[in-house]
N, C-alpha and C positions, 0 to 999 in steps of 0.2 A: 505226143504232147497233149492232145485233146482230152484223153482220159484223166490226166493229172489236173487240168483246169476244171473239169466237171467235178472231180472229187473235192477240189479246193473250194469251189462255189457251194457245194452241198454242206461242207464243214462250216463255212461262214454263216450259212443260213441257220444251221443248228445252234451255233454259238449265240446268234442274235435272238433266237427263240428262247434259249435258256435265260439270257439276260433280261428278256421282257417278263419272264415269270418271277424273277427275284424281287423281294420287297424293296421299295424305295426308302432311303434313309429319311427319318423325320424326327422332330423334337419329341423327346419322351416326356410324358406327363404322369403324375402320380397324385397321391392324396396325403393330406395331413389330418390326423385325428388324435384324440386324447380325451382325458377326463380331468376336470379341475375341482379341487377340494378347497374349502375356505379355511379361515384361520382357526377354526375349531375342528377341522378335519372332516367336515360334512360336504356332500355334493353342493356345488356352487352354481345355481342356475342364473341365467341372464347376464353372464359375464360377457362383455363386448370384447371380441378378439379381432385384432387387425393384423393381417398377414401381409407384409410388405416385401416385394422382391428387391433386394439390395442392388441388383444389376440394372434394372430398368425403372424401378419405382412403382411398378404395378401393385395395386392394393386390393385385398379381398377382406370383407368384413362379415363376420358371423357372430352368433351368440350361443352360449351353452344352453342345453335343454334342461328339463327339470331334474335330471340325474347328473348334471354337470358335464355332460358329454358334448363333443363337437367334432365336426369333420368338414373338410373342404376338398372337393375333387378338382381335377384339371389343373394342377400346379406344374408348370414346366420345371425342368431341371434348373437348379440355382440355389442361392443362399437367401434365406428369408429371416427378417426380424418379425417376431411374433409377440404382439403386445396384448396383455390381459388387463382390462380396466373395469372396475366396479367399486362403489363405495370409496374406501380409502386405499384400495389396491390399484397400483399403476406399475405393472412389472413387464419387462421386455426380455425375451430370450431369443437366441439365434439358432436356427436349424438349417442344415444343408440337405437338399433333396437331389438325388441322382438316379440313374437308371436302375441301380441295384435294388431300389425300393419300389419298383414299379408294381410288384405283386401285392405287397402288404402296405406300402406307403410309409411315411414317417409317422412315428407315434410320439406324442409329447404329453405326458401326464404331469400335471402341476399340483403339488400339495403345498399350499401356502402356509400351513402350520409348520411343516418341516423347513420350508424356505425361511420363514421368520425366525425359527430356532437357530438355524445356521448363521444367519446374517445379523442376529442381534436385534432384529426388528421388534419394536415394542408396540403391540397391537393397541393397547389401551392408550398409549401416548398418541398414536396415530389417530385413533378415534376422537380423542379430545381436540387434536389439532384440526381435524375435519369439522368438528362441531364449532370450534372457534372461528373457522373460516366462514361457515354458514352464518353464524351470529354476526360477524363483521359485515357480511354482504347485506343482511337484513337491516343492520344499524345504518349502514351507508345509504341504503335505499330510502329509509325514513329521512335521513339528513338531507339527501338530494331533493326529496319531495318538499321538505321545509324551505330549502333555498329557492326552489322554483316558485313556491307560493309567495315568498317575499319579493322575488323579481316580478311576479305577476302583479303584486300590490303596487310596486313602484310604477309599473306601466299604467295601471288603473289610475293612480294618483295624478300622473301626467295628463291622462285623458280628461280628468276632472277640471284641470286648469283651463281648458279651452272648450269644454263641452257646454252646450246650451243648458239653461236652467232646468228645463223639463227632463233632462237626462241625468242630472246630478244625483238624484235619489237612488236611481238604479245603480249607478257607478259606486255610490257609497255602500250600498248593500253588497256589491261584489268585493269592494275593498275590505269590508268587515269579514266576509267569508274567507278571503285570501289570508288575512292575518290569523283568523282562528284555525285555519288549516295548518298554517306555519307552526302555531303553538302545539297543536296535536302531533304533528310529525316530529318536531324537535323533542317533544316529551318522550315519544316512542324511541327516538334515537338515544336519548339520555338513559332511558331504562335498559336499552340493549347494550350500552357501553360498559365494559368492565371497569372496576374502581380505579385501576391504574392505566387506563387507556389514554395514550397521549393525545387522542382526538377529543377527549372529554372537555377540556377548557373551551375549545372552539364550539362544541355543541352547546355548552352552557351559555356562552356569550351570545350566540344566535337566538337561543331560547329567551334570554333576557331582552333582546331587541324585539322579539315577537310579542312578549308580554307588555313591553313598553308601548308598542303600536296599538295594543288593545286597551290601553289605559290601566293595566293592572301593575301599578308601579311598585307595590310591595313585593310581588313575585319577581318583578324585573330586578329589584335590588338584591333579592336573595340569590337568584341565578348568577348575577354578575359578581357578587361577593364570593360565591363558590368558585367561579372561574379564576378570580384573582388569587384565591388561596392556592390553587393548583399551579397557575402560571401568570404572575403579574405582568401587566403591560400598560403602557400609557393610555392606549385606546380604551382599555377596560376601566381605568380610573375615570376617564372622561365620561364613559357610559354610566358608571356608578354615580358620579356627581350629578349628572342630569336627572337621573331617576330619584335620587335623594332630594333634589330640589322639588320635584313633583310631589313628594310625600311631605313637604314642608320642613324637612330637616336641613335647614340652610347651613348651620355651622359644620355639620357632617359633610354636606355637599361641597362646601368650600375646602374642607380638608382633603377630600378626594381630588379636587382640582389642583390643589397644591402638589399632590403626588404626581398627577398627570404632567404638571409643568416641570417637575424636577426629575422625573424618571429617566428621561434622555436629555442631558444638557445641550446636545446638538440639535434637538428638534423640540421646540416648545409649542408646536401647533395644536397638539391635543389639549394642552393646558389652556391655550387661548380659546379654543372652541368650548371647553368645559365652562370657563368663567362666563363666556358669552351666553351659553345655554342657560346658566343659572339666571343671568340678567333677563333673558327672554321669558323664562318661566315666571319670574316675579313680575315682569311687565304685563304679561297676559293675565295675571291675577290682580292687576291694579296696584301692586306694591312697588310703585315707582321709586320711592326713596330707598327701599331696600335693594333695588336693582343697581343703584349707582356704584356701590363698592365693587361687586364682581365685574361690572363692565369697565371700571377704571383699571382693574387688574389686567383685563384682556388687552386694553390699549397700551398699557405699560409693557406687557410682554411682547406685543407686536404693534408698533405704531402705524403699520401699514394696513391694518385690518379695518377697511372702510366701514363694514357693517357694524363693528363694535363701536365706532365713533358715532354712527347714526343712532344706535340704541342708547348710547350714553347721552347724546344731546337731548333725546326725548325724555329720558329719565330725569335729567337735571332740570329741563324746562318745566316738568310737572311739579317741581318743588318751588316754583316761583311764588313769592309772597309779596305783600304790600306793607308799606309803613307810612306814617304821617310825616310829612316834611314841609315845613313852611305852610301848614294849614291845608295841605292837599295830599292825596294818596300818591305814593310813588312805588313803582314796581321794583322788587328786589330779585333780580335774576341770579340764580346760583352761579358762582364763579366756574368758568370752564365751559359753560353752555355754548357761547358764541364760538369758542375755539373748536369744540367738538364738531359743530356743523361745518365750519370752514375747513376742517381737516377732511371731512367726508368729501366735500366738493373738490378739494385738492386731489384726492385719490381717485374719486369717481365722478368727474364733472358731468358725465352723461349716464350715471348709474341708475338703477331702478328706483332709488329714493331721491334722485337729484331734484326733481320738481318740488317735492314736499319739503326737502331740506332748504331749498332757496326761500320758500314761503316762511318756514320756521325761522330762518336766519333773519329775514326782513322783520319779522315780528319781534325777535330778540333785540335787534338794533333799535326798533321803535321804543321798546320798553326801556332800554337803557337811555333813550333820549327823552324819557318821561312823557311818551305819547301812548294813548290807548291803541289797541289793535284787535284784530279778530282772533277768535279762538283757534288754536292749532289742533287738528285731529290726528291722533296717533293710530297707526295700524297695529293689528295683532301680528307680530312677526313669527316666522317659523324657524325651527331649530335645525341644526345640521344633524 
């Protein structure tokens, strides 16, 4: 039996030795190569090619050389999505790589001229679409810059309200720069917007506001009118009315406010603000008598607008006259003055103008009682 055991042992050793010499199984890898031609059939350099393994998501990114050629080594067996991207080309094809390709690898030649012809791809239309996309991005960039400048201006104006006197000049210069930047950027956006761009009314409206902030009211009127012609809105009529008032065209301004008030019957706030703004413009210009009518319209539209009552009381009080009665001068206070001040205090008993209104109301009551009084000082109000 011993000779058999010896022979069996020798045989086992030989088998083990043979097995140790056999190659171990491993994942096979190969390469992907090819050439890319553009829409004119010419070599397409600098095309970004992303090769994605669909099984595990591994990605390889390469670019074509000056002759449009590319290759990627070390790709394990599997199925890959191969994306080609440059200019207005964004195309994906799928290729399967297995061991049979280990010698030569997978070859993927792409001729986008032929692909476009087969698929009905319109190169000219795609080019125009890409140009339009880039133009929109540029236009939006200018618009966003304009909005940022306007927001910065708002923040600067708030700083001015509480800043020490020696800082106000610097802040005013910053404010002027912000508004001028807004004008420049909105103008660039307007020039970059196509004629039928749905964003054009918004651009024009903002440009009008920027011109208004710089005191260029004629330009503000022009931009706002163009915006209204494209897409009317109550807010635009309010904006137009305010700027027309600044140019001294009060009848036209009032007509714009009428449209603001009637544009949306369920919301008359724009009309109220428009009439109030006309009254403020006229008040700041010292035209108190002319300010009465638009301020009365504002209070009629919204009896709860405290500020409108305040401005109306001041405008009426400025029209106080005197007459001889019984051999002495008697004050003639315009009707509604006392009521306007009382209405403000009813709505805003602790409002920003409350102290002034109480003083003015006391003055009016003294006048009506035929007693002399101190002069009431009117502030220059600000608009919405």
